[in-house]
N, C-alpha and C positions, 0 to 999 in steps of 0.2 A: 070293200064289201060292198056288197050291193044293196042297191036300195029297195028293193024290193025281193023276199026271200028266196024265191026259186028261179034268181040269177045267175044260172052257174054253165060251165060248160057240158057235154053230153059230146061222148062218142061212143062208137060200139065197137067193141074188140073181136074177139075171134072167137067160133062157136067152142061152147064148153061139150062136154060128154055125152050130153042128151040131143047136141044137133042145135039148140038155142044161141043165140048170140049174145053176149053180155056185154051189161052197157056200163060204161066206166065216167063216173062223174068228175069235178075239179070243184073243191071246198073251197068256198068264198073266202073262208077266213086263213086256211094255213097254206093253200095250192096244191095238197096233195091229192092225189087219184085213187080212187076206191069203187066199188060197184055199187052200183043202185040201190043194193038193199042197206048198204052203209052211211046212208045220209039221212039230214032233219034239217027240214027248212034250209035249204043250200049248204048245209056245213056238214063235217064227217062226224062221227059220233061223239071222236075225241073231243074237237073246236065245239060242239053244243052241248056235251054234257060238262063241258069247264065250268068254273066260277066264273068268266072271265064279263064283263059289260057286253051287251049290246051297242053296236053305236046309236041305236034311237034311246036306249038307257041312258047311256052317256051324257045324249045330247042334250035330255032332257035336262039332267043333274048340273051340267055344264050351263042350261039359260038360267036354271033357276040358283046360279051361284054366279050369277053376271058376268057370265063369259070368263071368268077368270080362267087363267093359264094352268093353275093348280088342279083344275078339275077336266082335263080334257082325258085322263085315264089310256093314253097310248094312241088317242086319236089325233089327224092333225087338223085343224079350226075350219078346214073347209070341208073334211068329211061331215063334221058335227053340225056345219051349216047347212049341208043337203039334209040330213037325215032328220034334222029339226023343220025343214022346209023354207029356211031365209033365203036361199039361192034358186 
């Protein structure tokens, strides 16, 4: 998961019926490829609207609980340290 919300890969696809090129982006969270209008802050609409914690929120909770491994919320400690600015 990227440190900054806008870090995602971008590629230009085929031209649509109007002749405009479509832009395909890759979601930071799940890796799916979607059109540019289906992205929000580096995540596809499905991931962005899900109830999962961002790595930054998880890092805050993890730190406030003494870096307890029970509060990693599926992230590894390296990801949490980076999100918390500890590395």
